[in-house]
Backbone and ligand atoms as CSV (ligand in chain L), in Angstrom:
chain,resi,resn,atom,element,x,y,z
A,1,UNK,N,N,-97.656,7.581,31.126
A,1,UNK,CA,C,-98.171,7.020,32.403
A,1,UNK,C,C,-97.610,5.331,32.416
A,2,UNK,N,N,-97.223,5.214,33.858
A,2,UNK,CA,C,-96.780,3.744,34.110
A,2,UNK,C,C,-97.859,2.821,34.009
A,3,UNK,N,N,-97.689,1.742,33.603
A,3,UNK,CA,C,-98.608,0.762,33.318
A,3,UNK,C,C,-98.917,0.151,35.033
A,4,UNK,N,N,-100.241,-0.243,35.106
A,4,UNK,CA,C,-100.459,-0.913,36.365
A,4,UNK,C,C,-100.453,-2.281,36.311
A,5,UNK,N,N,-100.406,-3.001,37.341
A,5,UNK,CA,C,-100.528,-4.448,37.676
A,5,UNK,C,C,-101.597,-4.959,38.882
A,6,UNK,N,N,-102.072,-5.930,38.721
A,6,UNK,CA,C,-102.850,-6.370,40.008
A,6,UNK,C,C,-101.852,-6.753,41.306
A,7,UNK,N,N,-102.197,-6.377,42.430
A,7,UNK,CA,C,-101.387,-6.729,43.367
A,7,UNK,C,C,-102.313,-7.364,44.764
A,8,UNK,N,N,-101.732,-8.502,45.153
A,8,UNK,CA,C,-102.347,-8.855,46.456
A,8,UNK,C,C,-101.488,-9.577,47.451
A,9,UNK,N,N,-101.576,-8.726,48.670
A,9,UNK,CA,C,-100.743,-9.014,49.586
A,9,UNK,C,C,-101.692,-9.567,50.950
A,10,UNK,N,N,-101.110,-10.972,51.095
A,10,UNK,CA,C,-101.880,-11.675,52.033
A,10,UNK,C,C,-101.224,-12.149,53.462
A,11,UNK,N,N,-101.669,-12.005,54.742
A,11,UNK,CA,C,-101.103,-12.579,55.807
A,11,UNK,C,C,-102.172,-13.646,56.225
A,12,UNK,N,N,-101.667,-14.578,57.090
A,12,UNK,CA,C,-102.620,-15.473,57.728
A,12,UNK,C,C,-103.796,-14.875,58.411
A,13,UNK,N,N,-103.787,-13.629,58.798
A,13,UNK,CA,C,-104.797,-12.985,59.440
A,13,UNK,C,C,-105.712,-11.974,58.554
A,14,UNK,N,N,-105.117,-11.432,57.523
A,14,UNK,CA,C,-106.018,-10.667,56.936
A,14,UNK,C,C,-105.489,-10.506,55.326
A,15,UNK,N,N,-106.279,-9.811,54.590
A,15,UNK,CA,C,-105.743,-9.257,53.170
A,15,UNK,C,C,-105.292,-7.816,53.405
A,16,UNK,N,N,-103.898,-7.864,53.277
A,16,UNK,CA,C,-103.318,-6.538,53.774
A,16,UNK,C,C,-103.457,-5.593,52.497
A,17,UNK,N,N,-103.366,-5.917,51.373
A,17,UNK,CA,C,-103.557,-4.924,50.216
A,17,UNK,C,C,-103.984,-5.733,49.078
A,18,UNK,N,N,-105.115,-5.033,48.380
A,18,UNK,CA,C,-105.673,-5.666,47.206
A,18,UNK,C,C,-105.945,-4.426,46.316
A,19,UNK,N,N,-105.224,-4.427,45.058
A,19,UNK,CA,C,-105.724,-3.412,44.188
A,19,UNK,C,C,-104.520,-3.320,43.103
A,20,UNK,N,N,-104.601,-2.160,42.277
A,20,UNK,CA,C,-103.645,-1.905,41.220
A,20,UNK,C,C,-102.478,-1.192,41.954
A,21,UNK,N,N,-101.161,-1.407,41.362
A,21,UNK,CA,C,-99.998,-0.727,41.703
A,21,UNK,C,C,-99.088,-0.760,40.587
A,22,UNK,N,N,-98.240,0.393,40.557
A,22,UNK,CA,C,-97.546,0.566,39.404
A,22,UNK,C,C,-96.008,-0.007,39.886
A,23,UNK,N,N,-96.005,-0.355,41.038
A,23,UNK,CA,C,-94.424,-0.812,41.544
A,23,UNK,C,C,-94.861,-1.479,43.114
A,24,UNK,N,N,-93.964,-2.561,43.116
A,24,UNK,CA,C,-94.112,-2.869,44.506
A,24,UNK,C,C,-92.544,-3.647,44.777
A,25,UNK,N,N,-91.970,-3.093,45.968
A,25,UNK,CA,C,-90.671,-3.682,46.383
A,25,UNK,C,C,-90.780,-4.481,47.554
A,26,UNK,N,N,-89.771,-5.553,47.596
A,26,UNK,CA,C,-89.729,-6.534,48.845
A,26,UNK,C,C,-88.270,-6.899,49.165
A,27,UNK,N,N,-88.112,-7.469,50.169
A,27,UNK,CA,C,-86.695,-7.899,50.571
A,27,UNK,C,C,-86.923,-9.450,50.451
A,28,UNK,N,N,-86.100,-9.879,49.441
A,28,UNK,CA,C,-86.036,-11.264,49.368
A,28,UNK,C,C,-84.706,-12.104,49.994
A,29,UNK,N,N,-84.774,-13.252,50.050
A,29,UNK,CA,C,-83.537,-13.910,50.590
A,29,UNK,C,C,-82.286,-13.550,49.979
A,30,UNK,N,N,-82.665,-13.116,48.582
A,30,UNK,CA,C,-81.420,-12.953,47.653
A,30,UNK,C,C,-81.171,-11.464,47.450
A,31,UNK,N,N,-81.747,-10.756,48.297
A,31,UNK,CA,C,-81.539,-8.997,48.164
A,31,UNK,C,C,-82.977,-8.456,47.941
A,32,UNK,N,N,-82.990,-7.218,47.672
A,32,UNK,CA,C,-84.266,-6.633,47.395
A,32,UNK,C,C,-84.628,-6.476,45.857
A,33,UNK,N,N,-85.899,-6.618,45.680
A,33,UNK,CA,C,-86.221,-6.589,44.345
A,33,UNK,C,C,-87.413,-5.535,43.989
A,34,UNK,N,N,-87.567,-4.997,42.962
A,34,UNK,CA,C,-88.706,-4.111,42.835
A,34,UNK,C,C,-89.301,-4.783,41.187
A,35,UNK,N,N,-90.815,-4.800,41.399
A,35,UNK,CA,C,-91.535,-5.478,40.279
A,35,UNK,C,C,-92.355,-4.333,39.622
A,36,UNK,N,N,-92.413,-4.078,38.376
A,36,UNK,CA,C,-93.021,-3.342,37.505
A,36,UNK,C,C,-93.882,-4.114,36.778
A,37,UNK,N,N,-95.075,-3.358,36.028
A,37,UNK,CA,C,-95.738,-4.296,35.102
A,37,UNK,C,C,-94.960,-4.983,34.092
A,38,UNK,N,N,-95.487,-6.174,33.686
A,38,UNK,CA,C,-94.615,-6.892,32.734
A,38,UNK,C,C,-93.399,-7.648,33.166
A,39,UNK,N,N,-93.196,-7.595,34.497
A,39,UNK,CA,C,-92.184,-8.450,34.928
A,39,UNK,C,C,-92.319,-9.964,34.620
A,40,UNK,N,N,-91.020,-10.573,34.427
A,40,UNK,CA,C,-91.193,-11.957,34.296
A,40,UNK,C,C,-91.467,-12.775,35.243
A,41,UNK,N,N,-92.470,-13.937,35.118
A,41,UNK,CA,C,-93.005,-14.705,36.099
A,41,UNK,C,C,-91.832,-15.071,36.940
A,42,UNK,N,N,-92.038,-15.039,38.340
A,42,UNK,CA,C,-91.153,-15.909,39.175
A,42,UNK,C,C,-91.738,-16.120,40.538
A,43,UNK,N,N,-90.942,-16.691,41.405
A,43,UNK,CA,C,-91.301,-17.162,42.838
A,43,UNK,C,C,-90.049,-16.810,43.694
A,44,UNK,N,N,-90.126,-16.154,44.747
A,44,UNK,CA,C,-88.898,-16.041,45.671
A,44,UNK,C,C,-89.465,-16.016,47.041
A,45,UNK,N,N,-88.369,-16.527,48.005
A,45,UNK,CA,C,-88.636,-16.487,49.401
A,45,UNK,C,C,-88.328,-15.160,49.869
A,46,UNK,N,N,-89.337,-14.554,50.771
A,46,UNK,CA,C,-89.085,-13.315,51.472
A,46,UNK,C,C,-88.213,-13.594,52.790
A,47,UNK,N,N,-87.490,-12.408,52.955
A,47,UNK,CA,C,-86.734,-12.071,54.049
A,47,UNK,C,C,-87.669,-11.414,54.711
A,48,UNK,N,N,-87.102,-10.707,56.012
A,48,UNK,CA,C,-87.855,-9.647,56.836
A,48,UNK,C,C,-87.528,-8.307,56.007
A,49,UNK,N,N,-88.318,-7.244,55.876
A,49,UNK,CA,C,-87.878,-6.142,55.272
A,49,UNK,C,C,-89.095,-5.272,55.112
A,50,UNK,N,N,-88.809,-3.815,54.090
A,50,UNK,CA,C,-89.684,-3.074,53.874
A,50,UNK,C,C,-90.469,-3.492,52.655
A,51,UNK,N,N,-91.926,-3.411,52.681
A,51,UNK,CA,C,-92.979,-3.607,51.726
A,51,UNK,C,C,-93.080,-2.197,51.015
A,52,UNK,N,N,-92.721,-1.876,49.770
A,52,UNK,CA,C,-93.012,-0.575,49.197
A,52,UNK,C,C,-93.875,-0.834,48.301
A,53,UNK,N,N,-94.999,-0.070,48.391
A,53,UNK,CA,C,-95.981,0.005,47.279
A,53,UNK,C,C,-96.259,1.369,46.833
A,54,UNK,N,N,-96.339,1.285,45.521
A,54,UNK,CA,C,-96.647,2.745,44.792
A,54,UNK,C,C,-97.836,2.246,43.945
A,55,UNK,N,N,-99.246,2.665,44.593
A,55,UNK,CA,C,-100.420,2.616,43.881
A,55,UNK,C,C,-100.608,3.295,42.687
A,56,UNK,N,N,-99.803,4.355,42.646
A,56,UNK,CA,C,-99.659,5.109,41.387
A,56,UNK,C,C,-98.351,5.990,41.459
A,57,UNK,N,N,-98.135,6.634,40.267
A,57,UNK,CA,C,-96.968,7.190,40.091
A,57,UNK,C,C,-96.526,8.267,41.066
A,58,UNK,N,N,-97.530,8.906,41.806
A,58,UNK,CA,C,-97.202,9.890,42.911
A,58,UNK,C,C,-97.381,9.580,44.196
A,59,UNK,N,N,-97.555,8.294,44.542
A,59,UNK,CA,C,-97.857,7.862,45.750
A,59,UNK,C,C,-96.911,6.686,46.190
A,60,UNK,N,N,-96.297,6.812,47.331
A,60,UNK,CA,C,-95.496,5.622,47.667
A,60,UNK,C,C,-95.945,5.243,49.355
A,61,UNK,N,N,-96.071,4.156,49.443
A,61,UNK,CA,C,-96.342,3.803,50.924
A,61,UNK,C,C,-95.373,2.553,51.418
A,62,UNK,N,N,-94.949,2.771,52.402
A,62,UNK,CA,C,-93.914,1.666,53.002
A,62,UNK,C,C,-94.478,1.028,54.266
A,63,UNK,N,N,-94.404,-0.514,54.150
A,63,UNK,CA,C,-94.983,-1.052,55.323
A,63,UNK,C,C,-93.773,-2.140,55.772
A,64,UNK,N,N,-94.168,-2.726,56.945
A,64,UNK,CA,C,-93.237,-3.917,57.431
A,64,UNK,C,C,-93.686,-5.187,56.542
A,65,UNK,N,N,-92.858,-5.906,56.232
A,65,UNK,CA,C,-93.202,-7.370,55.905
A,65,UNK,C,C,-92.179,-8.321,56.770
A,66,UNK,N,N,-92.939,-9.488,57.006
A,66,UNK,CA,C,-91.978,-10.537,57.595
A,66,UNK,C,C,-91.751,-11.527,56.656
A,67,UNK,N,N,-91.368,-12.700,56.939
A,67,UNK,CA,C,-90.795,-13.960,56.234
A,67,UNK,C,C,-92.181,-14.228,55.324
A,68,UNK,N,N,-91.846,-14.882,54.199
A,68,UNK,CA,C,-92.917,-15.291,53.096
A,68,UNK,C,C,-92.624,-15.580,51.995
A,69,UNK,N,N,-93.400,-15.217,50.862
A,69,UNK,CA,C,-93.020,-15.533,49.402
A,69,UNK,C,C,-93.573,-14.589,48.640
A,70,UNK,N,N,-93.012,-14.116,47.366
A,70,UNK,CA,C,-93.651,-13.291,46.316
A,70,UNK,C,C,-93.748,-14.141,45.119
A,71,UNK,N,N,-94.755,-14.069,44.516
A,71,UNK,CA,C,-95.153,-14.773,43.171
A,71,UNK,C,C,-95.418,-13.800,42.230
A,72,UNK,N,N,-94.674,-13.636,41.079
A,72,UNK,CA,C,-95.128,-12.799,39.995
A,72,UNK,C,C,-95.660,-13.662,39.001
A,73,UNK,N,N,-96.891,-13.225,38.780
A,73,UNK,CA,C,-97.719,-14.049,37.541
A,73,UNK,C,C,-98.072,-12.984,36.469
A,74,UNK,N,N,-98.449,-13.493,35.472
A,74,UNK,CA,C,-98.784,-12.549,34.352
A,74,UNK,C,C,-99.969,-11.640,34.739
A,75,UNK,N,N,-101.113,-12.292,35.514
A,75,UNK,CA,C,-102.421,-11.529,35.751
A,75,UNK,C,C,-102.117,-10.940,37.266
A,76,UNK,N,N,-101.279,-11.225,38.104
A,76,UNK,CA,C,-101.207,-10.649,39.309
A,76,UNK,C,C,-99.681,-10.941,40.003
A,77,UNK,N,N,-99.614,-10.090,40.932
A,77,UNK,CA,C,-98.298,-10.253,41.784
A,77,UNK,C,C,-98.908,-10.849,43.288
A,78,UNK,N,N,-98.554,-11.748,43.867
A,78,UNK,CA,C,-99.016,-12.266,45.175
A,78,UNK,C,C,-98.059,-12.144,45.965
A,79,UNK,N,N,-98.063,-11.617,47.249
A,79,UNK,CA,C,-97.267,-11.686,48.334
A,79,UNK,C,C,-98.005,-12.352,49.477
A,80,UNK,N,N,-97.241,-13.319,50.041
A,80,UNK,CA,C,-97.816,-14.140,51.290
A,80,UNK,C,C,-96.798,-13.998,52.247
A,81,UNK,N,N,-97.152,-13.209,53.269
A,81,UNK,CA,C,-96.278,-13.147,54.406
A,81,UNK,C,C,-96.761,-13.363,55.757
A,82,UNK,N,N,-95.865,-13.779,56.741
A,82,UNK,CA,C,-96.386,-14.061,58.106
A,82,UNK,C,C,-97.079,-12.856,58.785
A,83,UNK,N,N,-96.634,-11.698,58.542
A,83,UNK,CA,C,-97.200,-10.488,59.005
A,83,UNK,C,C,-96.774,-9.379,58.078
A,84,UNK,N,N,-97.742,-8.247,57.916
A,84,UNK,CA,C,-97.449,-7.277,57.536
A,84,UNK,C,C,-98.129,-6.024,58.285
A,85,UNK,N,N,-97.527,-4.935,58.519
A,85,UNK,CA,C,-98.266,-3.795,59.261
A,85,UNK,C,C,-97.743,-2.471,58.414
A,86,UNK,N,N,-98.607,-1.516,58.537
A,86,UNK,CA,C,-98.464,-0.252,58.173
A,86,UNK,C,C,-97.799,0.585,59.328
A,87,UNK,N,N,-97.066,1.634,59.100
A,87,UNK,CA,C,-96.318,2.145,60.183
A,87,UNK,C,C,-97.079,2.675,61.449
A,88,UNK,N,N,-98.237,3.093,60.839
A,88,UNK,CA,C,-99.423,3.533,62.194
A,88,UNK,C,C,-99.789,2.316,62.926
A,89,UNK,N,N,-99.704,1.061,62.285
A,89,UNK,CA,C,-100.102,0.017,63.114
A,89,UNK,C,C,-98.979,-0.803,63.974
A,90,UNK,N,N,-97.770,-0.288,63.734
A,90,UNK,CA,C,-96.599,-0.918,64.682
A,90,UNK,C,C,-96.533,-0.349,65.992
A,91,UNK,N,N,-96.556,-1.103,66.817
A,91,UNK,CA,C,-96.547,-0.703,68.438
A,91,UNK,C,C,-95.007,-0.604,68.671
A,92,UNK,N,N,-94.592,0.435,68.835
A,92,UNK,CA,C,-93.144,0.820,68.971
A,92,UNK,C,C,-92.479,0.062,70.223
A,93,UNK,N,N,-93.364,0.259,71.389
A,93,UNK,CA,C,-92.753,-0.355,72.615
A,93,UNK,C,C,-92.826,-1.847,72.511
A,94,UNK,N,N,-93.898,-2.294,71.914
A,94,UNK,CA,C,-93.703,-4.038,71.662
A,94,UNK,C,C,-92.480,-4.348,70.767
A,95,UNK,N,N,-92.080,-3.665,69.977
A,95,UNK,CA,C,-91.038,-3.990,68.964
A,95,UNK,C,C,-89.572,-3.744,69.727
A,96,UNK,N,N,-89.606,-2.686,70.688
A,96,UNK,CA,C,-88.368,-2.429,71.269
A,96,UNK,C,C,-88.215,-3.534,72.421
A,97,UNK,N,N,-89.429,-4.007,73.006
A,97,UNK,CA,C,-89.004,-5.207,73.913
A,97,UNK,C,C,-88.691,-6.293,73.148
A,98,UNK,N,N,-89.488,-6.736,72.119
A,98,UNK,CA,C,-89.034,-7.766,71.341
A,98,UNK,C,C,-87.671,-7.852,70.796
A,99,UNK,N,N,-87.138,-6.597,70.479
A,99,UNK,CA,C,-85.868,-6.413,70.246
A,99,UNK,C,C,-84.762,-6.891,71.542
A,100,UNK,N,N,-85.216,-6.414,72.466
A,100,UNK,CA,C,-84.376,-6.588,73.710
A,100,UNK,C,C,-84.330,-8.028,74.145
A,101,UNK,N,N,-85.522,-8.590,74.115
A,101,UNK,CA,C,-85.560,-9.959,74.466
A,101,UNK,C,C,-84.736,-10.935,73.473
A,102,UNK,N,N,-84.801,-10.585,72.060
A,102,UNK,CA,C,-84.011,-11.228,71.053
A,102,UNK,C,C,-82.560,-11.004,71.277
A,103,UNK,N,N,-82.287,-9.956,71.779
A,103,UNK,CA,C,-80.795,-9.698,71.957
A,103,UNK,C,C,-80.299,-10.525,73.298
A,104,UNK,N,N,-81.171,-10.398,74.223
A,104,UNK,CA,C,-80.697,-11.163,75.507
A,104,UNK,C,C,-80.549,-12.793,75.224
A,105,UNK,N,N,-81.565,-13.471,74.412
A,105,UNK,CA,C,-81.526,-14.754,73.974
A,105,UNK,C,C,-80.385,-14.937,73.240
A,106,UNK,N,N,-79.742,-14.052,72.243
A,106,UNK,CA,C,-78.811,-14.349,71.495
A,106,UNK,C,C,-77.506,-14.310,72.319
A,107,UNK,N,N,-77.268,-13.428,73.094
A,107,UNK,CA,C,-76.295,-13.378,74.127
A,107,UNK,C,C,-76.091,-14.601,74.938
A,108,UNK,N,N,-77.190,-15.136,75.312
A,108,UNK,CA,C,-77.279,-16.462,76.005
A,108,UNK,C,C,-76.993,-17.637,75.209
A,109,UNK,N,N,-77.442,-17.573,73.998
A,109,UNK,CA,C,-77.075,-18.667,73.174
A,109,UNK,C,C,-75.683,-18.725,72.726
A,110,UNK,N,N,-75.012,-17.565,72.432
A,110,UNK,CA,C,-73.669,-17.380,71.938
A,110,UNK,C,C,-72.828,-18.012,73.206
A,111,UNK,N,N,-73.178,-17.781,74.320
A,111,UNK,CA,C,-72.408,-18.216,75.567
A,111,UNK,C,C,-72.392,-19.614,75.731
A,112,UNK,N,N,-73.680,-20.234,75.415
A,112,UNK,CA,C,-73.893,-21.762,75.723
A,112,UNK,C,C,-73.707,-22.443,74.348
A,113,UNK,N,N,-73.100,-21.705,73.351
A,113,UNK,CA,C,-72.898,-22.364,71.835
A,113,UNK,C,C,-74.131,-23.031,71.465
A,114,UNK,N,N,-75.413,-22.252,71.558
A,114,UNK,CA,C,-76.521,-23.045,71.350
A,114,UNK,C,C,-76.935,-22.696,70.003
A,115,UNK,N,N,-76.316,-23.264,68.865
A,115,UNK,CA,C,-76.465,-22.755,67.628
A,115,UNK,C,C,-77.822,-23.162,66.988
A,116,UNK,N,N,-78.312,-23.967,67.481
A,116,UNK,CA,C,-79.500,-24.718,67.117
A,116,UNK,C,C,-80.977,-23.541,67.173
A,117,UNK,N,N,-80.803,-22.773,67.927
A,117,UNK,CA,C,-81.744,-21.629,68.228
A,117,UNK,C,C,-81.534,-20.297,67.977
A,118,UNK,N,N,-80.148,-20.188,67.495
A,118,UNK,CA,C,-79.665,-18.735,67.133
A,118,UNK,C,C,-80.472,-18.293,65.985
A,119,UNK,N,N,-80.501,-18.892,65.166
A,119,UNK,CA,C,-81.225,-18.546,63.890
A,119,UNK,C,C,-82.612,-17.965,64.361
A,120,UNK,N,N,-83.356,-18.440,65.259
A,120,UNK,CA,C,-84.694,-17.947,65.517
A,120,UNK,C,C,-84.572,-16.634,66.162
A,121,UNK,N,N,-83.609,-16.569,66.965
A,121,UNK,CA,C,-83.336,-15.136,67.692
A,121,UNK,C,C,-82.908,-14.284,66.790
A,122,UNK,N,N,-82.136,-14.690,65.753
A,122,UNK,CA,C,-81.564,-13.578,64.659
A,122,UNK,C,C,-82.597,-13.060,63.806
A,123,UNK,N,N,-83.762,-13.758,63.661
A,123,UNK,CA,C,-84.911,-13.447,62.931
A,123,UNK,C,C,-85.805,-12.580,63.497
A,124,UNK,N,N,-85.948,-12.918,64.787
A,124,UNK,CA,C,-86.798,-12.259,65.834
A,124,UNK,C,C,-86.173,-10.843,65.811
A,125,UNK,N,N,-84.794,-10.751,66.052
A,125,UNK,CA,C,-84.477,-9.424,66.096
A,125,UNK,C,C,-84.370,-8.713,64.826
A,126,UNK,N,N,-84.297,-9.384,63.895
A,126,UNK,CA,C,-84.634,-8.477,62.460
A,126,UNK,C,C,-86.045,-8.014,62.438
A,127,UNK,N,N,-86.906,-8.775,62.940
A,127,UNK,CA,C,-88.135,-8.400,62.752
A,127,UNK,C,C,-88.282,-7.010,63.571
A,128,UNK,N,N,-87.974,-7.108,64.963
A,128,UNK,CA,C,-88.001,-6.088,65.718
A,128,UNK,C,C,-87.373,-4.726,65.217
A,129,UNK,N,N,-86.076,-5.032,64.797
A,129,UNK,CA,C,-85.287,-4.022,64.334
A,129,UNK,C,C,-85.959,-3.192,62.911
A,130,UNK,N,N,-86.591,-3.902,62.216
A,130,UNK,CA,C,-87.127,-3.539,60.869
A,130,UNK,C,C,-88.308,-2.788,61.099
A,131,UNK,N,N,-89.119,-3.505,62.122
A,131,UNK,CA,C,-90.514,-2.641,62.646
A,131,UNK,C,C,-89.949,-1.550,63.198
A,132,UNK,N,N,-89.082,-1.336,64.016
A,132,UNK,CA,C,-88.849,0.240,64.664
A,132,UNK,C,C,-88.198,1.189,63.378
A,133,UNK,N,N,-87.446,0.694,62.512
A,133,UNK,CA,C,-86.940,1.233,61.207
A,133,UNK,C,C,-88.071,1.965,60.730
A,134,UNK,N,N,-89.092,1.188,60.181
A,134,UNK,CA,C,-90.313,1.719,59.487
A,134,UNK,C,C,-91.029,2.600,60.118
A,135,UNK,N,N,-91.163,2.010,61.339
A,135,UNK,CA,C,-92.113,3.085,62.200
A,135,UNK,C,C,-91.360,4.559,62.201
A,136,UNK,N,N,-89.885,4.477,62.429
A,136,UNK,CA,C,-89.267,5.827,62.581
A,136,UNK,C,C,-89.203,6.502,61.207
A,137,UNK,N,N,-89.195,5.782,60.097
A,137,UNK,CA,C,-89.330,6.391,58.937
A,137,UNK,C,C,-90.505,7.316,58.886
A,138,UNK,N,N,-91.668,6.965,59.331
A,138,UNK,CA,C,-93.022,7.609,58.952
A,138,UNK,C,C,-93.164,8.721,60.161
A,139,UNK,N,N,-92.493,8.651,61.264
A,139,UNK,CA,C,-92.690,9.505,62.450
A,139,UNK,C,C,-92.478,10.992,61.948
A,140,UNK,N,N,-93.291,11.932,62.454
A,140,UNK,CA,C,-92.975,13.367,62.334
A,140,UNK,C,C,-91.387,13.757,62.661
A,141,UNK,N,N,-90.932,14.515,61.726
A,141,UNK,CA,C,-89.579,14.949,62.310
A,141,UNK,C,C,-88.469,13.836,62.113
A,142,UNK,N,N,-88.663,12.710,61.462
A,142,UNK,CA,C,-87.683,11.680,61.188
A,142,UNK,C,C,-86.987,12.094,59.800
A,143,UNK,N,N,-85.605,11.530,59.897
A,143,UNK,CA,C,-85.088,12.039,58.791
A,143,UNK,C,C,-85.316,11.166,57.536
L,1,ATP,P1,P,-93.488,-10.291,69.616
L,1,ATP,O1,O,-92.405,-11.280,69.945
L,1,ATP,O2,O,-93.823,-9.142,70.056
L,1,ATP,O3,O,-94.821,-10.985,69.108
L,1,ATP,P2,P,-92.931,-11.282,66.633
L,1,ATP,O4,O,-91.863,-10.742,65.905
L,1,ATP,O5,O,-92.728,-12.639,67.211
L,1,ATP,O6,O,-93.047,-10.088,68.146
L,1,ATP,P3,P,-94.798,-11.860,64.719
L,1,ATP,O7,O,-94.772,-13.198,65.024
L,1,ATP,O8,O,-94.071,-11.210,63.658
L,1,ATP,O9,O,-94.254,-11.345,66.083
L,1,ATP,O10,O,-96.340,-11.339,64.591
L,1,ATP,C1,C,-97.399,-11.927,65.248
L,1,ATP,C2,C,-98.473,-10.992,65.224
L,1,ATP,O11,O,-98.313,-9.912,66.198
L,1,ATP,C3,C,-98.880,-10.471,63.660
L,1,ATP,O12,O,-100.241,-10.326,63.663
L,1,ATP,C4,C,-98.127,-9.065,63.777
L,1,ATP,O13,O,-98.764,-8.232,62.801
L,1,ATP,C5,C,-98.286,-8.550,65.129
L,1,ATP,N1,N,-97.124,-7.711,65.667
L,1,ATP,C6,C,-95.893,-8.268,66.077
L,1,ATP,N2,N,-95.297,-7.296,66.406
L,1,ATP,C7,C,-96.037,-6.194,66.311
L,1,ATP,C8,C,-95.600,-4.843,66.790
L,1,ATP,N3,N,-94.521,-4.121,67.275
L,1,ATP,N4,N,-96.650,-3.838,66.483
L,1,ATP,C9,C,-97.749,-4.292,65.782
L,1,ATP,N5,N,-98.245,-5.643,65.559
L,1,ATP,C10,C,-97.153,-6.378,65.885
């Protein structure tokens, strides 16, 4: 049996997850990482990506996570993120609209050489695209 560890996932609005887990995976700015019990202590900045939680060996749940931090401590793994959503909480229409807005902004910024705000638009685009990907992964009939 895989060993469990304490996992706490917090956003500014809520306690997204609090409990034991055998695995948690996130997207850091240096790539995706997976944490098992006994992982060395570390802190890393989070990019936008998939939050994969295995509460036990037989169950896997995938959610959306926004920018933030992961801190691995001996007694607990903490994930602090601007926003987290389970697939059933993701409003697909809102994400599609956010994606279109971000794409329009990026096109305008490219034309105007507005490099100062392009970073914000790119991250907004990543958030919208990742939300749509995670929502579609959980939809009936999805591949
Ligand atoms: P939008 O432009 O639609 O607000 P955003 O990427 O700027 O998108 P965030 O700043 O990441 O939004 O999130 C703000 C709040 O709105 C958070 O509570 C987040 O969980 C929620 N949220 C954002 N987009 C969605 C969505 N498509 N479905 C459900 N909740 C969402």
